[in-house]
C-alpha positions in Angstrom: -45.3 -26.4 -31.0 -48.5 -27.2 -29.2 -50.0 -23.8 -29.8 -49.4 -23.9 -33.5 -51.0 -27.4 -33.6 -54.0 -26.2 -31.7 -54.3 -23.2 -34.1 -54.0 -25.5 -37.1 -57.1 -27.4 -35.9 -59.0 -24.3 -34.6 -57.5 -21.0 -35.9 -59.7 -18.9 -33.6 -58.7 -20.6 -30.4 -58.4 -17.6 -28.1 -56.4 -19.2 -25.3 -53.8 -20.6 -27.8 -53.6 -17.2 -29.6 -53.1 -15.4 -26.3 -50.4 -17.8 -25.1 -48.6 -17.8 -28.5 -48.6 -13.9 -28.3 -47.0 -14.1 -24.9 -44.3 -16.4 -26.4 -43.7 -13.8 -29.1 -43.2 -11.1 -26.5 -40.6 -13.3 -24.7 -38.9 -13.7 -28.1 -38.8 -9.9 -28.7 -41.4 -10.0 -31.4 -43.7 -7.3 -30.0 -45.6 -6.3 -33.2 -46.4 -9.9 -34.0 -47.6 -10.3 -30.4 -49.9 -7.3 -30.6 -51.6 -8.9 -33.7 -52.0 -12.2 -31.9 -53.5 -10.6 -28.8 -56.0 -8.8 -31.1 -56.8 -12.0 -32.8 -57.4 -13.6 -29.4 -59.8 -10.8 -28.5 -61.6 -11.2 -31.8 -62.0 -14.9 -31.1 -63.2 -14.4 -27.5 -64.3 -10.8 -26.7 -64.9 -11.8 -23.1 -61.4 -13.0 -22.4 -60.2 -10.2 -20.2 -56.7 -11.8 -20.0 -56.1 -11.0 -23.6 -57.1 -7.4 -23.1 -54.8 -7.2 -20.1 -51.9 -8.7 -22.1 -52.5 -6.4 -25.0 -52.6 -3.4 -22.8 -49.6 -4.5 -20.9 -47.6 -5.0 -24.1 -48.7 -1.6 -25.4 -47.5 -0.1 -22.1 -44.1 -1.9 -22.5 -43.8 -0.3 -25.9 -44.4 3.2 -24.5 -48.0 3.4 -25.9 -49.9 4.3 -22.8 -52.5 6.3 -24.7 -53.3 3.2 -26.8 -53.2 0.9 -23.7 -55.6 3.0 -21.6 -58.9 2.3 -23.4 -58.0 -1.4 -23.8 -57.4 -1.7 -20.1 -60.4 0.3 -19.1 -62.6 -2.1 -21.1 -60.9 -5.1 -19.4 -61.6 -3.5 -16.0 -65.2 -3.1 -17.0 -65.4 -6.9 -17.5 -63.3 -8.0 -14.5 -62.8 -5.1 -12.1 -61.5 -7.1 -9.2 -58.4 -8.4 -11.0 -55.4 -6.8 -9.4 -53.1 -7.0 -12.5 -55.7 -5.2 -14.6 -56.1 -2.4 -12.1 -52.3 -2.1 -11.8 -51.8 -1.9 -15.6 -54.7 0.6 -15.9 -53.0 2.8 -13.2 -49.8 2.7 -15.2 -51.6 3.7 -18.4 -53.4 6.6 -16.7 -50.1 7.7 -15.2 -48.4 7.3 -18.5 -50.8 9.6 -20.3 -50.3 12.2 -17.6 -53.6 12.0 -15.7 -52.3 10.2 -12.6 -50.2 11.2 -9.6 
């Protein structure tokens, strides 16, 4: 599709990697999605959306302890984003430090 075409021209296109990862999640391919989210972060370390998506996917996989530092970092970049704050709250609660 379009994301693969974009990646064939520019393999480190963070937005395309992030969106392709989200498509992998929808297709039930979680491990592949995690790798793509991490590649998106490598391509653009300032793209808080990729951190949020990675953290959210880790949460969905029951890995709150892995998600928490990812989400904390994302909140340090974009602390006013409600979805980040929500996901961080879920991670904190998931590791037993929240209400």
